[in-house]
N, C-alpha and C positions, 0 to 999 in steps of 0.2 A: 504493500500500500504506500511505500515511499515514506518521506519525512512526515512527522506530525505537524499539525498547525495549531495555533492558539485556540481556534474554534473547536477543533477535534479534541483537544485536551479538555476544554470546558464541558463538552457534551458527552464525553466517553463514559460508559457505564459497564459494570460487570454484567455478563450475560445471564447470570442466575442458573446456569446449567450445572455448575459445580460449586462446592464449598471452598475450593482452592482459589488462591489469588490468580488473576490473569494478567498478562502483560501485553502492551502495545509497543512495538519497536519504533524508535526514532532513528535507528541506524547508529553505527559507530559506538556500540556497546551500551547505549542509553535506552532505558525502557520507562514507560509510564505503567506503574503497577496498580491494578484495580482490585479492591477487596470486596467480598460479598456484602459488607456493611455499607458500601458506598464510598469508603475512603479511597483517596488516590494519592500516590506519592511517586517520587522519582527514584529509580534504582539503576545502578550501573554494574555490569558484570565484566570484570577485567581479569587478565591472567598475568601473573608476575612470577618469573622463574619456575614455570610449570604448575604454579598453584593458582586456583581460581578464587577470586574475591567477589562478593556481592556487597556493594556499597550503597547505603541509603543517602540520598541527596536532599531529602526534605519533602514535605507535603506540597501538592500543586497549588494550594491557596497561598502559600508563603514563598514558594520558589517558582519563578516564571519559567517558561520553556527556554528562553534565551539564557537565563541564569543556570539552569540545569545543564544546558549544552556547554556553557563555559566551564562549569565545574567538572563535567565529564572529560572535556578536552585536557584540563590540567592533570586529571588522574591518568589519562592515557599517556601523556607526555612523561609523567613520573614513572609509569609502568615500563616505558621503553628504556629507562635508565636503571631498571631493576628495583625501583622504590615502591614498596607496597602502599596502597592507599589507606587512609584512616577509615577502618571498617568497623570501629566500635566492637572489637572482638575480645573474647576471653579465650586465650589459647587458640584452638581451631574452631571454636563454636561462635558463629556470628550472633550478635545481640538480637533478641526477638523484636518483632514489631510490638507496638503498644497493645494491639488487639491480642496478640499471642501472649504477652505478659499478663494481661487481664485473666486469660484462661489459667495460666500457671498460678497466679496469686489466688484466684478463687479455689483452685484445687488444694492449695496449701492451707487456706483458712476454713474451708467448708466443714472440716471435722468438728469445729467448735460451734458451728451454727445449728440452731434448732429449726427443724423443718426444711423443706426444699425451696421455699419461696425467696429466701435471701439471695441465693446465687442468681435466680432469675431476675430479681430486682436490680442487682448489680449489672447484669448483662444488658437489660432493657434500658436503664438510664444512661449507661456509657455508650451503647450503640446509638441512642438518639442524640446525645449531646457531644460526646467526645470523638467517636470513631470518624465522623465526616472530616474532622480536622487532623487528627493524629493517629487514627486507627492503624494505617499502613506504615507509619513512620517508625524507624528503629527507636526503641525505648530510650536509648541514650541521647537521641537528638531532640527530645522534647524539652522546650524551655518554659520559663515562667511566662513569657509572652504568649506562647501557645495556650497555656492554661487560662490566662486572663482573657484571651479572645473567646474561649469556650464559655467562661463564666459570666462575662459582662452582659450579654444579651438576656440572661435569665436571672441575674442577681437581684434586680429590683422587683420584677413582676412575679418571680417564682423563687423567693429567697430560700425556703426550706429545701426545694429541689436542688438549687444551686449548691447549697452547703453539703448535701449528700453527694453530689457529683464531685465536689472538691475533695471531700473525705475519701471517696473511693479512688480518685486519681492519685491522691497522696499515698494511700495504702499500696497501690500498684508500684509507685515510684520507690517507696521504702523497700518493697520486695526487690526491685531492681538494684537498689543500693546494696542490699544484703548479698545479692548474687554477683556483685562486682561489675554490673553493666553500666553504672553511672556513679557519680560521687555525691550527688545531692538530691533533694526532693523539691522539684520546681513548683509543687502545689502546697508547699509548707507555709510557714509563718511569713516568709519573705513577701508574699503577695497580699497579705491581710491589710497592710497599710494602704494599698492602692484601691482595694474594693470599697464601694460606698458603705458608709455606716448607717445605722438607723434601722427602723423596723420593716423596711422593704416597700416604702412608698404608700400612696393612698390606698385605702381599703376598697377593693372592687367587689361589688355584690353580684353573685351569680343569678341569672334569670331563673325564676321558679314559678311553678303553677300553683294556683289555689288547690288545697288538698282535695277538694271535691272533684277536680278534673284529672287527678292522677290515674285512677282506674281506667278512665277513657283513654289516656295516653298509653298505658300499658297494653290495652286491647288493640289500639291502632298499630303499635309496633309489632305485636304478635301477628297481626293480619298483613303486615307488609311483606315485601319480597326480599327482605334482608336474609342473610344466612341464619340458620338455626342457632349457631354459636353466638352470634351477635344478639339475637333476640333473647336467648336465655340469660346471657350476661347482663343485659339491660334489666330484665325482670328481677334478677337476683340483686342487682344494685339498688333498685327501688325497695324491695322487700326488706333488705338488711340496713337501709339508710347508710350504707358504707360509702367511702370515697372511691372515685373512679379507679384510681391507680391500685387501690387495695383489691378491687374486684378483678381488674384486668390481669393482675399478676397472681391471683389466688391459685394456690397449688393444692393438689389432692392430699398431700401430706399434712396440710393444715386443717383438713376436714375430719371431724369425728361424727360420722353419720349416726352412730348408735347413741351417743350422748346428746346429739343435736347441737354441737358447738363448732364454730369456725374460729380458730385461733390465728390472728394476724400477728406475725412476728414483729418485734420492736423495730427491726431494721426497715420495715415498710410502713410504719405508722408516722403520722405527723408529729406526735408527741414523743416519739422515741421509746415508747413503752408497749409491751405486748398488750393486745386488745382481744378479749373474747367476745364473740358475737353469738348470741343464742339464735338458733334457727327455727323459724316457725314451720308448721306443717307444709305450707306452700313453698317455702324456701328449700326444704328437703326434697320436695317433689321436683323442683327445678334442677337441683343438684343431681337427682337420679336421671333426669332427662339428659343432662350434660354428660353423666357417666356412660349413658348408652351410646354416646358418640365418641367415647374416648378411643384414641388410636395409639396409646402407649406413652404419650407425653405426660409431664407432671402438671402442666397448666390445666386448671379446671375449665377455662374459657379461652382456648387458643383462637387465633385469627383463622380466616378461611385458608390461608396459605401456610399455616403453622406459625409458631412464634407467638409473641404476645399480641393480643388485640390492641389496636391503637385507640387513643382517646379521640382522635379525629374521626374515626369510623363511627363511634357512638354518637358524637356530636352531629355529624353529617346526617345520620339516620333520623335524629330528632328534627333537624331542619327540613329534610325531605318530606317528612310526614306532617309538617306544619305545626309542630309542637314547640311553643314559645318558651322553652326552658333549656338550661344546660344540664348535663348529667349530674353535676354537683348540686344543682338547684333542687333536686328531689329530697335532699337532706333538709332543706328549709321547709318543704311541703310537709314532711314528716313531723318536724318540730312544731309547726303551726297546728297540725292535727292533734298532736299530743297535748298541746296547751288548751285547745278549744274543746276537744271531745273526750278527754280523760281527766282523771283526778291524780294522775301520777306525779309525784314530787319532781321539782325542777332538776334536782341532782341526779335522779334516775334517768331522765331524758338526756341530760348532758353526758352521762356515762354511756348511754346508748349511741350517742354521736361521737364518742371518744374525744370529747373536748377536755382540754387541760383545765384543772381548777385554778383560776387566777388569784383568788383571795388566799393569802398565805395562811391565815388562821383557819379558814375552811379546809384548805388542802391538808393541814396537819391532822384533821379528823377524818379525812377521806381514806379509810382503811379497807374499803371493799369496793368491788366494781358492780355491786347490785345485780349479779348475774340472774338470779331467779326472778327478781322483780322485773328486770328487763325482758326476761323470757315471756312473761305475761303481757308486757307491753307490745312486743314484736308479734305475738300471736294475735293480739287485738288488731294491730296494723294490717297483718295479712288477711284477717277476716274482713276488715273494712274494705280492703281493695278487692276482695272476692265478692263483695256485695252481700 
């Protein structure tokens, strides 16, 4: 196909036919490497004294085609003089890409994690926010500037998500330091002073339906042409009043069907604490429907093509059905229903929504998660939606 062009670099995509990286040649030992996650970076393959070297030259967003060609030329000129390029190697083993390092770091830490959802949460958040920029980049080439570019767009509107992404990148980098692939953690304290301080900007309220319209919205979604997986995930989200991310990444290992409890691990909750969700009869029926479609994966509600169901898919489904609410807004509908139609104490409703107790004195006495009282509340909510 000849030399690459700037337009070709910008539009190049992984074919999706394999989970392995693919490469587009620019000639003269230079390649554009394409990762299944969508990440793209420059690599060069040169030979010095009979030994083959694979050199990472940086991500395509940070290194232009012209800059990659210039770096490749310098490496070829050094190779002709018998000088090996800077390959970020340990002995004979080349440093892994960031995406490969994530897999290694997860494997190292997973023994200490409870349930299967934590690893999926790591993969999903890093695939969404980090891989497009640094996924195919050698882990030793990632700088604080790269991490800042990842975090800045989400730091104000999605502060808690950004903090989790930062912690996870930092954990991967500390693994790389321990392995000798790099000398520092570019996601550590050095960038804290650069990131905005404060509570994350103005409060944004999610669009919500009056609770009297929620059953009709669920029926509209069930009658739609969306995939079965999306429809059962949406109904489960409404029935449990859970957050979208908690449902989309819910794993079978978190579900105790016999006890009727879904345990969301601390790693995936907004408060950073484990949250138990009592499952109503209808919630269990939805889970059994999802189990009937299980194809061996750990996710309870995988997307149509495998992997985690995206937030955009659920949001688009509501928009297409003319439902004037966001997925998160159904938590507000549940809260209004509980206040208007039940006599359940406020602290029980707040516990059902996994809200953090703000008042310090009140928090000191919050020794229980009110599981059984919440079970009665969720049963009543399920019955209300069923008419």
